[in-house]
N, C-alpha and C positions, 0 to 999 in steps of 0.2 A: 303554954301549950295545953289544949284539951285533947284528951284520948276518949274515944267511945268504941265499945265493942257490941258486935251484933252475931246472932246465931241464926243459921237458916238450915231448912230441912226440905226435901221434896222426895217424892216416891212416884214412879210410873210403872205401869203394867207392860209387860214385854208382849209384843205381837208379831206375827209374821207381815211381811210386805212393807215394812218401814225400815229406813236406814237407822243405824244406832249412832246417836250423837251423845258424847260425854266430854265434858271439859272443852268444848269448842272443836272437838276433833272427831271426824266420822271414823268408826271403829268397824272393821269387817266382822260381821256376826250374822247368824241366820235370822235374828230377830231385831226388831228396834222397839223404841219406846212410844207408847200411844199417848197422844196429848193434842190439845188445841193448837200447840206450836210444834216445834221440831222435838219437843219434850225432853231437851237436855237436862236431866235432873241435877247434875252438878252446876251448871250455870245457874239454874233456878234456885238452888240452894245459896249459892254465892250472892245472887241478886238480892234475895230476901235478907241475907246476913247484912248487906250494905245498907239496904233500906232500913232494917232494924236498928242499925248502929247510930243512924242519923234520926231516929224516931220518926220515920216516915211511915205511910201505909205500906201494906205489902204488895207483892207482885201482881196479885189478883186485882187490886185496885187500879194499877196503871195498865194492866193487860187482861181484862176480864174474859173468861172463857166464852161468855155469852156474845161477845163481840165478833161477828162474821168477817169483819175487815181485817182482822189479824190472824185468820185461819193460816196455819203453818208458818208463822213468823218465825225468824231465826231467833234463838235464846240469846245469841250475841247482840242482837238489836236491843232485846229487853235489858240486857245487862248495861249496854250503853245508855239507856234511858236513866237507869238507877245512878250511874256515875255522874250524869249531867246533873240530876237532882241533888246529889250530895254536894257536888262543886258548887252548885248555887248557894248552898249553906256554908260554904267555906272550908268543907272537908276534903281530905284526900285519903286514899287508901294506903295503909302502911304495910299491912301484910294479910294473907290468907292462908288457913290451914283447913284442909278439906278431906273427907273420907267418901269413899263410894262404896257401898255394901251390895254385893252381888256374888252369886255363885259362879257366873260365867258371863262375859269373858274374863279373862285374867286382866287385871289393871296394869301390872307392872310394865308389859312391854309398850304401853301407850302412855306412861307417867310422864316422861319428859316431854312428849309432844302436847300433852294437856297442860303442864306447867307453862311452857313457852307460850301457848295460845291464850291462856288465861292471863299471864304477865302483860302481854301484848294488849290484850282487851282492857286491862285495868291501868296500863301505862306505868308498871312498876317492874322492878328487876325480877328475873326468874327466881333468884334467891330469896325473894319474899313470898314465894308461892309454894305450898306443899299440898300434894295430892297423895292419898294412901288408898289402898285396896283392902277390903276385908270381906269375909263371907259371913254367912248366917248360920254356918254349921248345920245346913240342912233343915233348919227350923223355919216355919211360917212361909208366906208366899215368895219372899226372897230366897229362902234356903231351897224351895221347890223349883227355882228358876222361873217364877211367874212375873217377877218385878225386880227392879233396880232401885235403890234409895242413895241418897246422898246428904250429907251434913257438912256445914262450912261454919267457921268462925272467922269474923273480919275485925280488924282493928282499923279504925279512922283516927285521923289527927286533924286539928284545926289550928 
């Protein structure tokens, strides 16, 4: 059996007038993440981790922000494409460990919903998905509440 690991990272600016999507869950908040898609930073980080583990090109290769036909695409659709690509190579996702870095909103009240949504999207057990929330202790754009970032590590097996 072959195992491969990948790491993903994403950051988006918070703006008024957009819904906030994190981990496939819409979270009540006064701002949302700005991007060409629904800007779900956590699903983007997971998508890049999956693609990276399989040594495939990154999310921007498959979904270039310059392509107007995918404006406002759901990040779950992007993740589904990454899963199809790794399945074609004979890989499956074993587990995901992820962290969301944000001053607000609090992640803990939404953690289980995110874990369930991610597990469903990946076709794995909720016990194989972890999502943690951290703050930036008031430092930089994240600490000032101007952005939210996410990191993810994924293990694939073949």
